[in-house]
C-alpha positions as CSV (number, residue, x, y, z in Angstrom):
1,X,-0.3,-32.2,55.4
2,X,-2.9,-32.0,52.0
3,X,-6.2,-30.7,52.2
4,X,-9.3,-32.5,51.2
5,X,-10.9,-32.0,48.7
6,X,-14.7,-32.9,46.8
7,X,-15.0,-36.7,45.0
8,X,-15.6,-35.2,41.4
9,X,-18.9,-35.6,39.6
10,X,-17.3,-37.6,37.2
11,X,-15.7,-40.3,39.5
12,X,-19.1,-40.0,41.8
13,X,-20.5,-41.1,38.1
14,X,-18.2,-43.6,37.1
15,X,-18.8,-45.1,40.7
16,X,-22.7,-45.6,40.7
17,X,-22.0,-47.0,36.9
18,X,-19.6,-49.5,38.8
19,X,-21.8,-50.9,41.4
20,X,-23.4,-54.3,40.6
21,X,-27.6,-54.0,39.5
22,X,-28.3,-56.3,42.5
23,X,-30.9,-55.7,45.6
24,X,-28.1,-56.9,47.6
25,X,-26.5,-52.9,47.3
26,X,-27.6,-50.6,48.9
27,X,-25.8,-46.5,47.9
28,X,-25.0,-44.1,50.8
29,X,-22.8,-41.1,51.6
30,X,-20.5,-41.7,54.5
31,X,-19.0,-38.3,55.1
32,X,-19.6,-36.8,52.2
33,X,-18.4,-39.1,49.7
34,X,-20.0,-42.2,48.0
35,X,-20.5,-46.0,49.7
36,X,-21.9,-48.6,48.8
37,X,-23.0,-51.4,51.4
38,X,-24.2,-55.7,51.2
39,X,-25.8,-56.7,54.4
40,X,-25.0,-53.4,55.8
41,X,-20.6,-54.0,55.2
42,X,-19.5,-51.3,53.4
43,X,-17.4,-52.6,50.1
44,X,-16.6,-50.1,47.5
45,X,-16.1,-46.9,48.4
46,X,-15.0,-43.3,47.3
47,X,-12.7,-40.3,48.8
48,X,-11.4,-37.5,47.0
49,X,-10.1,-39.2,44.4
50,X,-9.0,-43.3,45.6
51,X,-11.7,-45.4,44.8
52,X,-11.8,-47.9,47.6
53,X,-12.5,-51.8,48.1
54,X,-12.5,-54.1,50.6
55,X,-10.3,-56.9,49.2
56,X,-8.0,-58.3,51.7
57,X,-5.6,-59.4,49.3
58,X,-4.7,-56.1,47.6
59,X,-5.3,-54.2,51.5
60,X,-1.2,-54.7,52.1
61,X,-0.6,-53.9,47.9
62,X,-2.7,-50.9,48.5
63,X,-2.9,-49.5,51.6
64,X,-5.4,-47.0,52.5
65,X,-4.7,-44.5,54.9
66,X,-7.2,-42.9,56.4
67,X,-6.7,-39.8,59.0
68,X,-3.0,-41.7,59.4
69,X,-4.6,-44.9,60.0
70,X,-4.7,-47.7,57.9
71,X,-8.3,-49.3,56.7
72,X,-8.4,-52.7,57.7
73,X,-9.1,-55.1,54.6
74,X,-9.6,-52.0,51.9
75,X,-7.5,-51.5,49.0
76,X,-7.4,-47.8,47.7
77,X,-7.0,-47.3,44.6
78,X,-5.0,-43.6,43.9
79,X,-6.3,-41.9,40.6
80,X,-9.4,-44.4,40.1
81,X,-10.8,-42.1,36.8
82,X,-7.2,-43.9,35.4
83,X,-8.6,-47.4,35.4
84,X,-10.7,-48.1,32.2
85,X,-14.6,-48.4,33.1
86,X,-14.1,-52.5,33.0
87,X,-10.8,-52.6,35.7
88,X,-12.9,-50.1,37.7
89,X,-15.9,-52.1,37.3
90,X,-13.9,-55.3,37.8
91,X,-12.4,-53.8,41.5
92,X,-15.9,-53.0,42.5
93,X,-17.5,-56.5,41.6
94,X,-15.1,-58.6,43.4
95,X,-14.7,-56.6,46.6
96,X,-18.9,-57.3,46.3
97,X,-17.7,-60.2,46.0
98,X,-15.9,-60.9,48.9
99,X,-18.4,-58.4,51.4
100,X,-21.8,-60.9,50.4
101,X,-19.2,-64.0,52.1
102,X,-18.9,-61.6,55.8
103,X,-22.0,-62.1,58.9
104,X,-24.3,-59.6,58.4
105,X,-23.8,-56.6,60.5
106,X,-26.4,-55.9,63.3
107,X,-28.3,-52.5,62.6
108,X,-27.4,-49.6,64.7
109,X,-30.2,-48.8,67.7
110,X,-32.3,-45.9,65.4
111,X,-32.5,-42.7,67.4
112,X,-36.6,-43.4,68.9
113,X,-34.9,-46.8,70.1
114,X,-31.4,-44.7,71.4
115,X,-34.9,-42.3,73.5
116,X,-34.5,-41.6,77.4
117,X,-36.0,-44.7,79.2
118,X,-39.4,-43.9,81.4
119,X,-38.0,-44.4,85.1
120,X,-39.0,-46.8,86.8
121,X,-41.6,-47.2,89.5
122,X,-40.4,-46.7,93.1
123,X,-39.2,-49.4,94.7
124,X,-41.4,-49.5,98.5
125,X,-38.4,-48.5,101.1
126,X,-36.9,-51.7,103.6
127,X,-37.6,-51.9,107.3
128,X,-34.2,-52.9,108.9
129,X,-34.7,-55.9,110.5
130,X,-33.5,-56.6,114.6
131,X,-32.0,-59.1,115.4
């Protein structure tokens, strides 16, 4: 089993530079790694020294294995820093374009919405009906 390595600062900077300049792009961390979302769906991210892009046509050629499981629809580009800057940006742009065609993902309930509901009002006891 290989040891986990943190995403390098150079790769994170290349990722940020490659993200489309759109108000629809949301950049956030997942498991400590930079990722990008559109309409609540992840379209690109980094893991160790790999670029992950949501491209179902590329996924069979470049399977993305995470914790022993294949991430459906995602292609993994090992050694992402070896990609030319324009090539890196083009892959991310393709993932963004594809993911925009998917239906928006419903947002998860916030912690406040998950709070315990107050107990229901007590119901009056039913009387047994004699026949």
